[in-house]
Structures are given as structure tokens and as C-alpha cells.
N, C-alpha and C positions, 0 to 999 in steps of 0.2 A: 340133899333137901330135895323135892319134887320140882319137878319142871313141867311144863307145858299142862296138857289137860291128860286125862284119862283117855286109853286106846277104847273106851267104849264109849259109845256119847251120853252126854249128861242131859243134853235136849236133843227132842227128835219131833218134828213137827209136821204138819199138813194145812191147807187152807185151800179153798176154791170158789171165787165168786162164779156166779151165772147171771146172764141179763138177756131179753128179748126184745125185740121192738120192731114193729111193722113185719111182720114175717121172717125177720133175721132173728138168731138167738147163738149165743157165747158163752161156753164153757169152760173154766180154767181149773186146775187141780196145780198146785204146789206142793214140793216136799222139800224137807231138810232136815237137817243136825245140826249142832253147834257144841262148842265146849268139848271137842275131840282132837286129839293128837293121833299122828302116827309115825312112825321111824321108816325113811326110805330103805327098803329093804336088800340091803348092800350088796349080801352074798347072789340076791336072786336076780339081779339085774346087772350084774358084773359084766362085761362085756367078753367075748374070744374064751370064754370059759363055758364047757359044754358044749360046745359049737353054739354058742349067744353070740348074735349079731349084736354091735354097739346102737345104743336109739340114738338120735339125730342130734337131742339133748346135751347127752354127754360126748358125743363126737363135736360139738360146738363149741364146748365148754369145759376142758379139762386144763390141770397143771402139767406144765412139761418145762423141759428147762427154757424153751423158746419164750413160752407165753408162762412166766412164773406170777401168774394173778393169785393171789392169796385168797381171792373170795369165790377162784372158781366152782362151779357146782361139783365138778368129779375130782378129787384126788388124783394121783399119779395111773395114770392110762397104762397098763400093761396084760400080757396073756395068763396073768395068774393074779390071783385074790391074796393082795396085802394085808396079813393080818393085824398090822398098824391102823388100815383104812376099816376093818370091822369093827372097829370100838366103838359102843351103844355112847352116841352123843349127841348134845342140840345140833350139831351141823346136818345131819340126817333126820332132825325131827321137823315135820311139817304140819300146819294147820288142815283140821281134816274138814272142818266146818264148809257147809255149801247149802245152795237154795236150787232145786231144780224146777223147769216148767215139766212137769211130768206128763200131764194129759191138755190136751186143747181140742175141743170139737167147735166150729163156726158151720153153720146151716143157716138155709134158708126154703121157707114155705111155701110152697105156690100157691096165691089166693085160689081160694074156695070157687070161683066163676072158672076159671082155669081149669082146674082139677073135676068138676062137673061133667066138662065137656067129653071127657074120656072114662066117663063112670067110677072114677076115682075120688073117694073122701078124702085125702091127702097126698101130697107129693112133696119129700122133701130132698134138697141136694147139700150135701155134706162133706164138710173137710175135718178131718182127724188125725193127729198127731200125737206121737209119745216121745218122751225124751229130747224136746227140741232145744232146751237151752239149760247151761247151768252156770250159776255164779259161786265163782270159787277163788281164794287167794291164791289157792295149790295151781297151774297150770301145765303140768308135766304131764299127765294123764288126768282120767276121770277119777276125783276123788275119793269116789265110793268104792273104787279097788283100793284104797289105802297104799301101802308101802309097795307092793308088786305092780309094776308096770306091764308088765308083761301077758298079763292075764288078758281074757275075752271082754272087751269094752261093752258098756250098755249099749243097746244099739237105738238109730232113732227109725221111726216108724211113721212114714206118712200113708195114709189113706183119702181115696176119695169115693162118696158113694152116693146112692140113689134108694130112695125109699118110696115104696108106692104104699098106699093102704087102699083096700076095694070093698066096695057094701057086699 
């Protein structure tokens, strides 16, 4: 019987409000997806195989003789891949839905009386950022990377700028 959602999102969306008031301006853009499931790629993140290190989340929560937690994230930890642990099951299925603050820009345009003194038609100071926040039930790594937590994650970018317009 079907379990979870498809591995291709059924819903992809984006929205972005903008506002300005007395020289200040703010623009936001959010992107997200919903109704998507993925399986944690057991083979891709199994520690100690192919010189792979152990992820902290696995080191902190695995089953062993001293910690027989049946709800531990990781099955028995070893230096080889257990064939039984690689079976596709709901244990490694995760909700891939997320909402990300993709871009934000906050700026201030100096009043014309100040900019005229240096013969500029406009001067604007701004801050912008990309990928600043992600909201998701999945907390192990960036949900956009889906099942393999060892890929290079989406980068946060911060910019500070000054924009001059001259006549």
C-alpha cells in the first residue's frame, strides 16, 4: 500500500511581500514545497564505510547493547553496512516539506535635502540576505538535500551595500 507522499513535491510555491515607509523599504521572498517525502539514504550516510565519518546526530542516537532504545535514530552502529538495515521502510522516511526565507532586502534612502548637498539624486543604504531561515519538521540537515546529508548545503549569504545615483 502507498505510504507517505511522492518523492517529487506535489506543491511548489513562492510568495513575497514588499513595503516602504518614510525612506525605508523591505522586500521578502519565501519559497517552499509541500506533500513530498524522502527516505534517508542509509548507504550514503552509513558511518565508517569508504572512509566516511560519523554524523553527530548518528553518534548521539544509535542502538547498542548499552543503549537499547528501540526508537534510536540509527540502527546498530558498525564499520560495515548491515544488509537488514538497508531495507526500505518507514523508519527512514521523512517529510520533505519546508518553507525558506529565500531573500530579504532592507534599505533606507536618504532624504533628498541631504543627497543634494553632494550632487547626488539618490543615496540608498541596504542589507540583503539569501537563505536566512528554513522552517521544516526535518531537523537533521537542509531538507532540500533530501535523503543524503553529506551533500554541500545551501549557503547563507549576507550583503551590505551603498547605492549612489548621480545626475
